[in-house]
C-alpha positions as CSV (number, residue, x, y, z in Angstrom):
1,M,79.7,-6.7,6.2
2,A,79.6,-3.7,8.3
3,T,75.3,-1.8,9.3
4,P,74.3,1.5,8.0
5,P,74.3,3.9,10.4
6,R,70.4,4.4,11.6
7,R,69.2,7.9,11.4
8,L,65.8,9.4,12.3
9,L,65.2,11.0,9.1
10,V,65.4,8.6,5.7
11,V,64.5,10.3,2.8
12,Q,62.5,12.8,3.8
13,F,60.4,10.4,6.2
14,F,60.4,10.5,9.7
15,V,61.4,7.2,11.7
16,G,61.5,8.6,15.0
17,W,57.9,6.7,15.7
18,V,59.4,3.8,15.7
19,Y,61.0,4.8,19.1
20,G,58.4,6.5,20.6
21,P,56.6,3.6,21.6
22,S,59.3,1.9,23.8
23,V,60.0,5.3,24.9
24,V,56.6,5.4,26.1
25,A,56.3,2.7,27.8
26,S,59.6,2.7,29.4
27,L,58.4,6.4,30.9
28,L,54.9,4.7,31.8
29,V,57.0,2.0,33.9
30,I,58.7,4.6,35.7
31,L,55.8,6.7,36.4
32,A,54.2,2.9,37.8
33,L,57.1,2.5,39.9
34,R,57.1,5.8,41.9
35,L,53.3,5.6,42.7
36,L,53.9,1.5,43.5
37,I,57.2,3.1,46.3
38,E,54.4,6.0,47.6
39,E,52.2,4.5,51.4
40,D,49.2,5.5,50.0
41,L,47.5,2.4,48.3
42,A,45.2,4.2,46.9
43,L,47.1,5.0,44.3
44,H,49.0,1.7,44.2
45,S,45.6,0.7,41.5
46,H,46.5,3.6,39.5
47,A,50.0,2.1,39.0
48,W,48.9,-1.6,38.2
49,G,47.1,0.5,35.2
50,L,49.9,2.0,34.1
51,F,51.7,-1.5,33.9
52,G,49.3,-2.4,31.7
53,N,49.8,0.6,29.2
54,A,53.2,0.1,29.0
55,A,52.6,-3.7,27.9
56,I,50.5,-2.3,25.5
57,C,53.1,0.5,24.3
58,F,55.6,-2.4,24.5
59,S,53.2,-4.0,22.3
60,I,53.0,-1.1,19.5
61,G,56.6,-0.3,19.4
62,C,57.3,-3.8,18.5
63,V,54.8,-4.0,15.8
64,S,56.3,-0.5,14.5
65,K,59.6,-2.3,14.4
66,L,59.1,-5.0,12.9
67,S,56.7,-3.7,9.9
68,W,59.9,-1.0,9.5
69,A,62.5,-3.5,9.0
70,M,60.1,-5.6,6.6
71,A,59.7,-2.6,5.2
72,R,63.3,-1.9,5.1
73,F,63.8,-5.7,3.7
74,N,61.2,-5.4,1.0
75,A,63.1,-2.1,0.0
76,V,66.4,-3.8,-0.6
77,R,64.9,-6.6,-1.7
78,Q,63.3,-4.5,-5.0
79,L,66.2,-2.8,-5.9
80,E,68.1,-5.4,-6.1
81,L,65.5,-7.6,-8.5
82,Q,65.7,-3.9,-10.2
83,L,69.6,-4.8,-10.8
84,R,69.5,-8.0,-11.7
85,Q,66.9,-7.4,-14.7
86,E,68.8,-4.6,-15.7
87,L,72.6,-6.5,-16.0
88,G,70.1,-9.6,-17.4
89,L,70.8,-11.6,-14.4
90,R,68.8,-14.1,-13.0
């Protein structure tokens, strides 16, 4: 069974927020790595803080993707139950 194409706008609802935390986490990791290669050792502590922030953003992204997938699954399930009821099936 083919999967439907991914869209950023689903029935007038913007789903770009699902991918936002992952993008921010990636940018934070890049910035942290940039600070770690600097010779100024005072910047290294800021880099480790950015890694922590990236981990938080990554976990938020995982939760948002999971909740979006569960919402889509439940919507399909509700539609299937409604159609079965209309057709008189169990």
